[in-house]
N, C-alpha and C positions, 0 to 999 in steps of 0.2 A: 611383077618386079619383086625380087627377093629383098628381104629386110637387111639392109647394110649397116655397117658401123656408122657411116655418115648420117643415115636416117635416125639411128639410135641417138647419136650425139645431138642432132638437131632437135629431136623430140624432147630430150632431157633439157637442153638449153632453153627451149620454149617454156617448158614447165617451170624451171627456176626463175626465168624472167617474169612469168605470170605470177608466181607466188610472191615475188618481191614487190609487185605493183598493184595487185588486184584488190587489196583491202578497200572496200567501199567503192570499187571502180567498175569492173566488168568480169566476164567469164574468161576462163583459159581459152575456150574455143575462139572467142573474138580477138583475144591477144594473139593467138596463133595465126589467125587470118590476117591480122595487121602485119605481123612479122613476115608471113609468106608474101605479102604485098610488096615488101621491101627487098633490097638486094643484100641484106645483112648476111644471110646464109652463104651467098656466093663469096663474100669477103672472108667469112669464117673458114670456109673450105679451101680457100686459096692458100698457096704457100709463098706467094710473092711478098717481098719485103715492101714496106710502106714508110713514107716519110711522115713526120708529125703534121706537116702542112696538108698533105694529101688525106691523112686520117681525119683531121679536123673538117676538111671539106666533105669527106664521105659522111662523117658524123652528122653534119647539118643536113645532107641529102637524105640519110636514113631516117632522121627524125621527121623530116617533111613527109617521107614515104609512109612512115608509121602513122602519122596523124591523118594522112589521106586514107590509109587503110582502115583506120577506125571510123572515119566518116562514111566509108563504103559500108561499114557494119552498123551504121546508124548512131554512132557515138560522136557527139559534137564536143567542142571545147576541150580537147585533150591537150594538156600543157606540154611544152617542150621538156620540162623537167621530168615528167612521167615517161615521155618517149626516150629521153636520155638514159633514164634508169633501165629501161628495157634493153637498150643498146648495150649498156655497160654490163648488165648481168648476163645477157646472152653471150657476149664476147668473153666475159670472164669464164663462163662455163665451157664454151666451145673452143677458145683459143688459149687464154692465159693458163688455166689450170692444167689442161692436157700437155702443154709444152713446158710446164714447170718454169715459166718465165724465161725460157731459153731463147725464144725467138725475138727478133727486133720488134715485132708487133706488140708484144707484151709490154714493151717500154713506152708505147704511145697510146695504148687503149686506156681510156679514162676509167678510173675507179668509180664504182657506183656511189652516187651522192644521195644521202638520205639524212633524216633528222638526227640519227645517232651520230653519224660522222660529223655533221655540221656543228652539233652541240659540243662534241669533244674538241673540234678544231677551235671553236670560240673560246673554250676554256684554256687551250694550249697557246693560243695566239691572241692575247687580250687586245692588241692593237687592231685586230680585225673582228672584234666581237660582233659589231653590228652587221658586217658583211656576211659573217658565217651563221647568222641566226635567221636565215631565210627558210621558208617552207618549200621543200623540194617539189612537192606536188603542184605548186602554183607557179613555178619558174617559167617565165617567158624566155624566148630564144636569147634576147639580149642580156637578160639577167643571168642565164646559165653561163654564157660566154664570159661575162664580167666576173662571175664567181670563179670560173676556171682560171682566169687571169689573176684574180686576187689570191687564189691558192698558190699559184706558181710564184707570184711576187712576194708571198710570205715565206718563200724558200722551200716549199713542199713540192714533191713530184705529184703529178696528176694521175700517175699510173697505179698499179697494184700496191706499191709501197705506201701510198697515202692511207691505206687501210690499217696501218698501225694504230690509227686513231679510232677505228671502228670497234665497238664493243657489242657483239650480238646479244650478250646477256642483258643489255640495257634496252631491250625491245619496247619497253613501255614508253620510251621517249617518242616513238612513232605516233602514239595516240594523244600526246599532250599538245596543247596549243602553245606555240612558241612566241 
C-alpha cells in the first residue's frame, strides 16, 4: 500500500498526541496501538459535519476505546483525563489545524486540557479557582465532563479558542504539584 497523505497525517497526529501525554506514562508505540484500537482516525478523516451533542457522545466512546486499547497493551488505570488529552491533541493535529478552524467540527472539538491551561484559567476566572486547579492526568470521566461544563458556564468556549489561556512557554507547570 502506498504511503498516502492520510497515513502521514495519522502518523503525525499519533506522534503529537503521544508527546503530549507520555511523560512518565508509556511509549509512543502503545499510544499508537490504543489510538488504532479506537475509531478516532475514522472521525478525523471524515468530512461529515457533526453536532456538539454527537461529538460529546463520540468523545466518551473514544475515551472508552482508548482506555480499552491501553488495557489490551497491558496498561491499567488509564485516566479519562489522559484519554481526553489524546483525543484533543490528535484531533487538533488532524482536523482543526489543517482546516484553519474553517470546518464546523473545529467549533466543537475540545481544546486540550492540561495543567498550564487550567492554571491560567484559575487565574483568569477566580470564581472557578478550585474547579480549575484539578490535575488533568487524574481526571475521572465525571470530573472531566464537570470541568467542561464549568468552563462553558464561565463563558469560555471549549474549542480551540480556549487555548488563548495556554502558555507553552510555561511548561514547568506540568511538573509541579497543584
